[in-house]
C-alpha positions, 0 to 999 in steps of 0.5 A: 470648172469649180463644182457647185455640188456638194462634195465630201473631201478628204479630211487629209490635205493635199501637198503641193510642192513646187519652187515657183511661188506663182504656180504653186499659188495658183494650184493652192487656189485651184484646190481651195476653191474645189473644197481641198485643204492644202499645204505646200512646200517650196522644195523636196527637203521642206516637203519631207518635214510637211509629209511627216507632220500633215500626212497629205492624201496626195502629194502634187510634186515638181520635178526640177526644184532647188535644195531637193529635186522631186525625184529625190524627195519621191525616193525618200517618200517611197523608202519611209519607214512608215508604210502609210507615208511610203504609200502616199500617191505622188503625182509629178508636175513637170515640163521635162520630156522624159516624165514617164520615165521619171513616173516609173523610177520614182513610183508616181501614180501620174504625171501632169505636164505643164503648163497645168490647167485647173481641169487637169489638176482637179481630175488628178486629185479626184482620181488619187486622193480618196475620201477614206485615205 
């Protein structure tokens, strides 16, 4: 449900990293309708470039992707020499059965199970993407 109240959103965008074009577009649309600025990437390697350039408030990260998967990308974010980038909250988007284990291994703050819904995505972004961050 899209909120009709006036809400102040973070100045920084939410980064959506998802290799399936339709899923990525759907998540982008969910967030844009809810007032967020959104940037996206199709795989982890592309995401690292976007993170350096855009400094998102939150990374919604698919686990299974070509080129560079989500866990490898998350490890690279956590190892970044810029402490602000290294501390960026990461929420995993996945249907893999061991998602909680991956979450712990890569330092993600949350997991959203696929198939995703607007309410689930909106709640996670609201929780982890602060106006001041």
